[in-house]
N, C-alpha and C positions, 0 to 999 in steps of 0.2 A: 578848693578855696584855701588860701593861706592868709592868715591875719598876723601881722607883726606889730607888737606894741613895744615902744621904747620909752622908758621913764628916765628922766634925769633931773638935776637941780634946776635946769633952765626951762623945763617944761616936758611935756609928753607928746608923743605922736603915735598915730595909728595909721597903718597902711594895709589895705586889703588888696590882694591880688586875685583876680578872677571872681570877684564878689561884687554885689551891688550893696547899697546902703542897708537894705533889710537883712541881708546875710550877716553883715557886721553887727547890727543891732541884736539879731538873734543869737549870735555867738557870744556876745558880751553881756547881755542883760541878766540881771538877777532873776531867778525863777519864781520869786514871790510876787512879781508884778503881774498886771493883766497879761493874759495870753490870747493870741488869736489863732483860730483854726481857719485854714484856707485850703483850697483845692486847685489842682492843675487841670488842664484840658483832658487829661487821661482819666480823671476821676480820683487820682491819688490825693489823700487828705494828709496834711502836715500841720504842725503847730509851731509857733514862735512868738516874738513880741511885735513883729511887723509883717505886713503882707508883702512878699517879694513882687517885683515887677513881673507881670504876666500871670499872676495867680489871682484867684477870686476869693474874697472874704466869705467865710461861712458864718462864723460867730466869734464873739470876744467875751472875755470875763476872767474870773479867777481860774487858775489852772485845773484844780481838781473837779469842780463842777463841769467845766468845759470838756475835760477828758472823759468824764462819766457820760455826758451827753453824746459825744462822738462814739464811744464804745458801745452805747446802747442803741445807736441808730444806724451807724455806718456798716457797710459790708466788709467782712474780713476777707482778705485775699488768700489765695492758696498757700502762701508762705506762712500763714498763721500769725503775722504781726503787722501787716500793712492794711491800713483802713482805706476804703474806697467809697465814693458817693454811689449809692445804689442806682443802677441803670446807666451810668455814664460809660463804663467800659464796654457794654454791649451795644450802645447806641451806634447806629450806622451813619447818621447825619449830624451836622452841627445843630439843627433844630431839635433833634431828638435829645442831644446832650443838654441843651438849654432847658427843655421840658423836664428832663430827669433832675437837673439841679433845682429848678423851681419847685418841683414836687418835694424834693428832699428838704429844701429850706422851709417850705410851708409846714411839713411834718415836724421838723425839729423846733420850729417856732412855737408850735402847740405844746411841746414837751419841755421847753426851756423854762427854768425858774426865773425869778425877778433879777437874779444876779448875773444873767447872761443876756447879751444883745445879739440877735441873729440877723445877719445880712445887712447891717447898717454900718457905715463908717462914721465914727464920732470921735 
């Protein structure tokens, strides 16, 4: 993804190549705003300020509490730095992936503080 920003006296423009709107927002947003955690079909968990097309919202809230929730509940991949939704990488069917995600969302909902919203778009 390449993002080009041009500022001039006549105005500014932003052009993103190979990116969707969520990628642009994630790249440009200040990090003190609300953050979202989302996952991909593979179970990979990522964070940003918007949920990209094709991803599934896990939770949203202030960055630090959200990071703590994910770090305390997600499975760490073999590389030691990638977070995964428990059960999704091992699931053999789409139904099993959905069940694993539903179980994970239910579990983190019970652990999330009042400052985090789990699994809802608002």
